[in-house]
C-alpha positions, 0 to 999 in steps of 0.5 A: 500500500503506498505511503501517504502523508497521513501515514507519516502524520499518524506514525507514533514514533515520529510525533509530527504535527500538521500545521497546514494542508490537512485536506491534502494528506492523502498524497503519496510520498515517493521519497524524502529529500533534505535541503536548506536551499531557498530554491531546491526545485532543480534537484527534485523529481516530484512526489517528495516530502521536503525537509528543512530547518529553515536556516537560509529562509528569510522568515521575516519576508512573507513575500519571499516565503510565499514564492518559496512555497509556490516553487515547491508546489510547482516542483511537485513536492507533496509536503514540507517538513519543518524541523524546529529547535535548530534555527527556529524554536517554532515554525514561522507563522508566515510560512504556515500562512503561505503553505495554507494559501498554496494548500501545501501540507506543512508538518512540524518536526520536533527536535527529538525526531531526526530527519533520518528517522523520517527517511528511514520510515519512508524508505522502509515503506517503499521497500515493503511496497516493492517487495509486495509488488514482486511477491504479488508478481511471482504469485500472479506468474504462478497462477498463470502458469498453473492456468496454462497447464490446465486442459483448456490452457489458453482459455484459463490463462486469459481468464486469470489474466483478465481477472488480475487486470480487472479488464479483458484479454484476447488472443489472436492468431497470426492472421489477426483472427480472434482465437479466444477471449475472456470474459466471454463478452470480450470476443466481439470487442476484440474482433473490432481491433483487426485494423490495429493488429494489421498495423502491429503485424508489420513490426518484427516480434516482440512488439507492442502498441497502446491504442484506444479501445473500440468506439463506444468504450472507454478501454485503454488497449495494449497489444503485444505480438507473440513469437521469437522470429521475424513473423509474429506467431500471434497477438495478445490484447488486454483492455482496461479502464485505467493505465497499466501500473507496474504490477499489471505490466509484470502480469502481462509480461508473464502472460506474454512469455507463457503464450509465446512459449506455448506457441513456439512449442506448438510450432514444432507440433504443427510442422509435424502435423503439416508433414503428416497431412502432406503424407496423407494427401499423397496416399489419397492422391495415389489411390491408397485410402486404407494406408492413409486411414492407418497412418491418420489413426485417431488424429483425424477422427472420422474424416476419411470415412465421410464425403470429402471435397478438395479445395485448391487455391493459388495466385490468380497469375500462377507461375511455378516456383523454382524447385516447387513440388507438383500438385500431385506430390505436395511438400506439406511444409509451410513456406515462409512468406514475409508479406503478410498481405499475401492473400494465400497466407491469410486464407490458409491461416484463417481456414485452419483457425476456423477448423480449430475453433470448430474442432473439425479435422482438416487436411491443409497443405501448402504446396509452394504457391498453392494451398490444398484443403481436404475437408468434409463436404459440410465442414465449417472450415471449408465454407470459411475457405470458400468465402475467403477465396471469393472475397480475396483479391489476387486468388483463384480457387477450384473446388471438387464435388463430394467424393469418398476417400477412395475417389480423391484422385478424381476429386483432384482432377475435378479441382484442378479442372475447376481451378483452370476454368477460374483462371481462364474466366478470371473468377475467384472460385469455380466449383466442379459442377460449374465447369460445364456451364457457359461457353467453351470459348473463354477457355480457349482464349489464350495465346497458344490457341490464338496463334493456332487459329491465326496460322490456320486461317492465314492462307485464306486471309492472304487470298482474300486480301489479294484476290476476289472470293471472300473465302473466310466469310464464305467458309464461316457461312457454310459452317454456320449452316452445317454445310447446307449449300442453299441456306449458306449461299442465300445468307451470302447473296451468291449462287450455290455453285459460286459457294461450291467453287469457293469451298473447293478453293478453301480445300485447295489452299489449306490442303485439307478436306472439308468432309472431315469432321475434325477439319470442320471443327478446327476451322469453326473454332479458329473462326470463333477465336479469331473473330 
């Protein structure tokens, strides 16, 4: 408990008498300083009880004494102790009047009480407070440690931390999603700090920031990044109505250390699980579901006994990374990506966080610049991945139909096809059932197909540019009417014999027979692509 002037005034051994400022005795005494200077302000920090015998004070000059008291008050002195029996037999009345006017507590120190006795009393109280703070800090650390070892270690730790601070606490994952909060009502409040988390994410861990609480609250919020590497593993937020004092900061630092240790330990486990997930996916893609079941054991529950969907997401402008594994053989080890704005990184982290919150088994594998997610068709985490992919900028994703574990190779083919369609059409997400919807033409709109169409039709276009005949237009009309001479000739406004002559010229120039279905198909697609 902080030492106050009232405590000193009631100290039986000191025998101090309050002469002025008795309404300000609740002021905390941080230290004691003795000075006979008429201006000791430059040597003070504030919060001191100043002791003097008044040897150098002009006690006959009331103006001088008022200025002296004002200087002390301005320097933050909480009280003035005047020792009698050395230079003065009693406290000068003008000094009492000046202290009362400035509302500065003035205490008479009898000759029998040496100044050192007052210093010892204050020093002992400060030491006791510091010992109590350290003891309370160690006890709080023990409580947090016991909580961290509980079955729901994170939740229990946050609950104890919030109770110690008389506020709230929340834990975020690396993507900024709220993993846990205490008390329960704090979850929604913590979620409104996503923007502040994003700003702190760019600072290497460990880092901290003090911010204003969400609108409509009077919270003071402190954010701490968690982790020992360049990339934070998570974030801790604590909200209180008052500024954190030394004891509270000690408790927060203990929580940060425990949470960081927990996250770093889970990192090794996560790496092992990532490798296991990659191995399981390889087995499933190789058509070995029974081997996958034996390896998965109880870790993935009944996941492989359910209908599954395969989700593949990658950059909307994909390019093979040097040494990257093929999609059929994912590596399963998360690739460090320093740019936290990478939507693929956020997609993976938030999908896995959603699975963790719902307790859903999930196989998620980072394969270079790709993310593969295998989940039950009705999984909340899968729905989260789909929603995030549709909302993200710079991603394309493909989703298979629901299949049993034995048909994962087919699901992979479906997801790859859907992803290719998403890239071709410039869409964020395409499901397997949507691949057949719409026209096939957008799927052919790449440089290779256009080059093929241009090369196939070039001889005809060159003929039309130097000779009469309009072979390209005639060919288009004839193909559009399925080889019906009269209808195509009427459409062109020429005699059918003229059209027959033109089609023979087409065959001669191209060296290909229009009686062949494949030839007609290729010419029709070339005309559509080159239109």
